[in-house]
TIKOLSE-442187 format. One record per residue (C-alpha): residue number from 0; residue in one letter; x, y, z negated. Coordinates in nm, 2 decimals. Layout:
REM TIKOLSE-442187
<NUM 'A' <X Y Z>>,
...
//
This chain:
REM TIKOLSE-442187
<0 'M' <-1.30 1.64 -0.40>>,
<1 'E' <-1.05 1.58 -0.67>>,
<2 'K' <-1.01 1.95 -0.75>>,
<3 'V' <-1.39 1.97 -0.80>>,
<4 'L' <-1.40 1.67 -1.01>>,
<5 'C' <-1.13 1.79 -1.24>>,
<6 'Q' <-1.33 2.14 -1.27>>,
<7 'I' <-1.62 1.97 -1.42>>,
<8 'G' <-1.41 1.73 -1.64>>,
<9 'V' <-1.39 1.41 -1.45>>,
<10 'A' <-1.05 1.27 -1.48>>,
<11 'P' <-0.90 1.10 -1.17>>,
<12 'D' <-0.99 0.73 -1.15>>,
<13 'F' <-0.63 0.62 -1.06>>,
<14 'M' <-0.31 0.83 -1.09>>,
<15 'R' <0.04 0.75 -0.95>>,
<16 'P' <0.36 0.94 -1.05>>,
<17 'A' <0.41 1.27 -0.90>>,
<18 'S' <0.74 1.16 -0.78>>,
<19 'L' <0.55 0.92 -0.50>>,
<20 'P' <0.42 1.10 -0.19>>,
<21 'D' <0.03 1.09 -0.17>>,
<22 'N' <0.01 0.83 0.10>>,
<23 'T' <0.26 0.58 -0.06>>,
<24 'L' <-0.01 0.41 -0.29>>,
<25 'M' <-0.36 0.35 -0.20>>,
<26 'F' <-0.63 0.21 -0.40>>,
<27 'I' <-0.99 0.10 -0.42>>,
<28 'H' <-1.20 0.07 -0.72>>,
<29 'R' <-1.50 -0.17 -0.77>>,
<30 'R' <-1.70 -0.20 -1.09>>,
<31 'I' <-1.82 -0.56 -1.18>>,
<32 'A' <-2.07 -0.67 -1.44>>,
<33 'D' <-1.77 -0.74 -1.70>>,
<34 'G' <-1.51 -0.49 -1.59>>,
<35 'D' <-1.34 -0.30 -1.33>>,
<36 'I' <-1.13 -0.41 -1.03>>,
<37 'Y' <-0.88 -0.20 -0.86>>,
<38 'F' <-0.69 -0.30 -0.53>>,
<39 'V' <-0.37 -0.11 -0.51>>,
<40 'S' <-0.15 -0.11 -0.19>>,
<41 'N' <0.20 0.01 -0.15>>,
<42 'R' <0.22 0.15 0.20>>,
<43 'S' <0.60 0.21 0.16>>,
<44 'K' <0.86 0.01 0.35>>,
<45 'R' <1.05 -0.03 0.02>>,
<46 'P' <0.95 -0.17 -0.32>>,
<47 'E' <0.81 0.06 -0.58>>,
<48 'K' <0.83 0.04 -0.97>>,
<49 'F' <0.61 0.30 -1.15>>,
<50 'D' <0.34 0.36 -1.41>>,
<51 'A' <-0.01 0.35 -1.29>>,
<52 'R' <-0.29 0.52 -1.48>>,
<53 'F' <-0.64 0.40 -1.46>>,
<54 'R' <-0.94 0.55 -1.59>>,
<55 'V' <-1.03 0.25 -1.80>>,
<56 'K' <-1.01 0.20 -2.17>>,
<57 'G' <-1.09 -0.09 -2.42>>,
<58 'K' <-1.01 -0.36 -2.16>>,
<59 'A' <-0.67 -0.54 -2.13>>,
<60 'P' <-0.53 -0.55 -1.77>>,
<61 'E' <-0.44 -0.85 -1.55>>,
<62 'V' <-0.26 -0.86 -1.24>>,
<63 'W' <-0.39 -1.07 -0.96>>,
<64 'R' <-0.18 -1.15 -0.67>>,
<65 'A' <-0.34 -1.33 -0.38>>,
<66 'D' <-0.01 -1.39 -0.20>>,
<67 'S' <0.11 -1.63 -0.48>>,
<68 'A' <-0.24 -1.73 -0.61>>,
<69 'T' <-0.15 -1.60 -0.97>>,
<70 'I' <-0.32 -1.40 -1.24>>,
<71 'R' <-0.10 -1.27 -1.52>>,
<72 'R' <-0.16 -1.07 -1.84>>,
<73 'A' <0.01 -0.72 -1.78>>,
<74 'S' <0.18 -0.49 -2.01>>,
<75 'Y' <-0.01 -0.16 -2.09>>,
<76 'R' <-0.05 0.13 -2.33>>,
<77 'I' <-0.37 0.34 -2.38>>,
<78 'D' <-0.31 0.70 -2.33>>,
<79 'G' <-0.63 0.89 -2.41>>,
<80 'D' <-0.91 0.78 -2.17>>,
<81 'H' <-0.65 0.60 -1.94>>,
<82 'T' <-0.48 0.26 -1.95>>,
<83 'V' <-0.11 0.30 -1.83>>,
<84 'V' <0.02 -0.03 -1.66>>,
<85 'P' <0.37 -0.03 -1.55>>,
<86 'M' <0.39 -0.20 -1.21>>,
<87 'T' <0.65 -0.33 -0.97>>,
<88 'M' <0.52 -0.36 -0.59>>,
<89 'A' <0.70 -0.52 -0.31>>,
<90 'A' <0.74 -0.32 0.00>>,
<91 'E' <0.42 -0.32 0.18>>,
<92 'G' <0.28 -0.52 -0.10>>,
<93 'S' <-0.07 -0.51 -0.25>>,
<94 'L' <-0.22 -0.65 -0.57>>,
<95 'F' <-0.55 -0.64 -0.77>>,
<96 'V' <-0.56 -0.50 -1.14>>,
<97 'V' <-0.84 -0.64 -1.29>>,
<98 'F' <-0.99 -0.52 -1.63>>,
<99 'R' <-1.24 -0.76 -1.79>>,
<100 'H' <-1.13 -0.87 -2.13>>,
<101 'G' <-1.19 -0.65 -2.43>>,
<102 'T' <-0.93 -0.53 -2.65>>,
<103 'T' <-0.88 -0.30 -2.95>>,
<104 'A' <-0.50 -0.31 -2.90>>,
<105 'A' <-0.33 0.03 -2.82>>,
<106 'N' <-0.08 -0.16 -2.61>>,
<107 'R' <0.08 -0.48 -2.51>>,
<108 'S' <0.41 -0.60 -2.38>>,
<109 'V' <0.45 -0.88 -2.13>>,
<110 'A' <0.78 -1.02 -2.03>>,
<111 'D' <0.83 -0.99 -1.65>>,
<112 'E' <0.82 -1.34 -1.48>>,
<113 'P' <1.15 -1.44 -1.33>>,
<114 'I' <1.13 -1.47 -0.96>>,
<115 'R' <1.15 -1.85 -0.84>>,
<116 'V' <1.25 -1.91 -0.50>>,
<117 'I' <1.09 -2.23 -0.39>>,
<118 'G' <1.24 -2.24 -0.06>>,
<119 'D' <1.40 -2.03 0.24>>,
<120 'I' <1.31 -1.99 0.60>>,
<121 'D' <1.65 -1.93 0.80>>,
<122 'G' <1.59 -1.88 1.17>>,
<123 'A' <1.29 -1.97 1.37>>,
<124 'W' <0.99 -2.13 1.22>>,
<125 'D' <0.67 -2.31 1.34>>,
<126 'V' <0.32 -2.21 1.27>>,
<127 'G' <0.09 -2.51 1.18>>,
<128 'F' <-0.28 -2.55 1.13>>,
<129 'Q' <-0.48 -2.78 0.90>>,
<130 'P' <-0.60 -3.09 1.07>>,
<131 'G' <-0.97 -3.08 1.19>>,
<132 'R' <-0.94 -2.70 1.29>>,
<133 'R' <-0.93 -2.58 1.61>>,
<134 'R' <-0.76 -2.27 1.72>>,
<135 'T' <-0.66 -2.08 2.03>>,
<136 'C' <-0.33 -1.89 2.03>>,
<137 'V' <-0.35 -1.62 2.30>>,
<138 'N' <0.01 -1.54 2.32>>,
<139 'H' <0.16 -1.88 2.27>>,
<140 'P' <0.04 -2.23 2.42>>,
<141 'G' <0.07 -2.50 2.17>>,
<142 'E' <0.17 -2.42 1.82>>,
<143 'P' <0.35 -2.09 1.78>>,
<144 'R' <0.72 -2.09 1.72>>,
<145 'L' <0.82 -1.76 1.56>>,
<146 'P' <1.19 -1.65 1.63>>,
<147 'E' <1.28 -1.53 1.28>>,
<148 'R' <1.14 -1.45 0.92>>,
<149 'T' <0.93 -1.16 0.97>>,
<150 'P' <0.55 -1.07 0.92>>,
<151 'C' <0.34 -1.24 1.20>>,
<152 'T' <0.21 -0.90 1.29>>,
<153 'G' <0.54 -0.82 1.43>>,
<154 'H' <0.52 -1.09 1.68>>,
<155 'Q' <0.19 -0.99 1.83>>,
<156 'V' <0.06 -1.34 1.77>>,
<157 'L' <-0.30 -1.35 1.80>>,
<158 'L' <-0.48 -1.65 1.65>>,
<159 'R' <-0.85 -1.73 1.65>>,
<160 'Y' <-0.98 -1.98 1.41>>,
<161 'R' <-1.29 -2.20 1.44>>,
<162 'D' <-1.41 -2.42 1.17>>,
<163 'L' <-1.66 -2.68 1.31>>,
<164 'Q' <-1.85 -2.90 1.09>>,
<165 'Q' <-2.08 -3.18 1.14>>,
<166 'D' <-2.43 -3.17 0.99>>,
<167 'D' <-2.61 -3.49 0.91>>,
<168 'R' <-2.78 -3.51 1.24>>,
<169 'G' <-2.44 -3.52 1.41>>,
<170 'T' <-2.46 -3.17 1.55>>,
<171 'R' <-2.15 -2.97 1.54>>,
<172 'S' <-2.19 -2.60 1.41>>,
<173 'R' <-1.97 -2.31 1.35>>,
<174 'T' <-1.92 -2.19 1.00>>,
//
């Protein structure tokens, strides 16, 4: 498909450096009323630092990180019909690059945010839930205790959440 689009003059929507294997970075692009949203995922088990090329011009990029609930202006430069954004991604990390604010600037440089450690988990840790939520933990009775700091998927902990709300008649319903 990519070859055919190039033959008819349609540039790639997202380009990664040729030095990265095809399956390292994955993306999904959605257009919204006032711009474009790209979800970019690093499938590598190592951090990656690279210049990403997006088929967008005239809009300044922001980087939205769901894991830290942050939205930050991003550095960029315009190169023809593309916006080039220098990116640093954590191993197996993901983020959103959002273009929604118009700009006429050919480039912008934004200082990297320093990493601020707010705490560290050494050894085993407990998984807790918000009061008022019921849940069942298939592999662990009670509140699960994970033996070390690793992603939950590595422990095969299967959790099910049920939010129950009481309506004005006193009837409980699932949301």
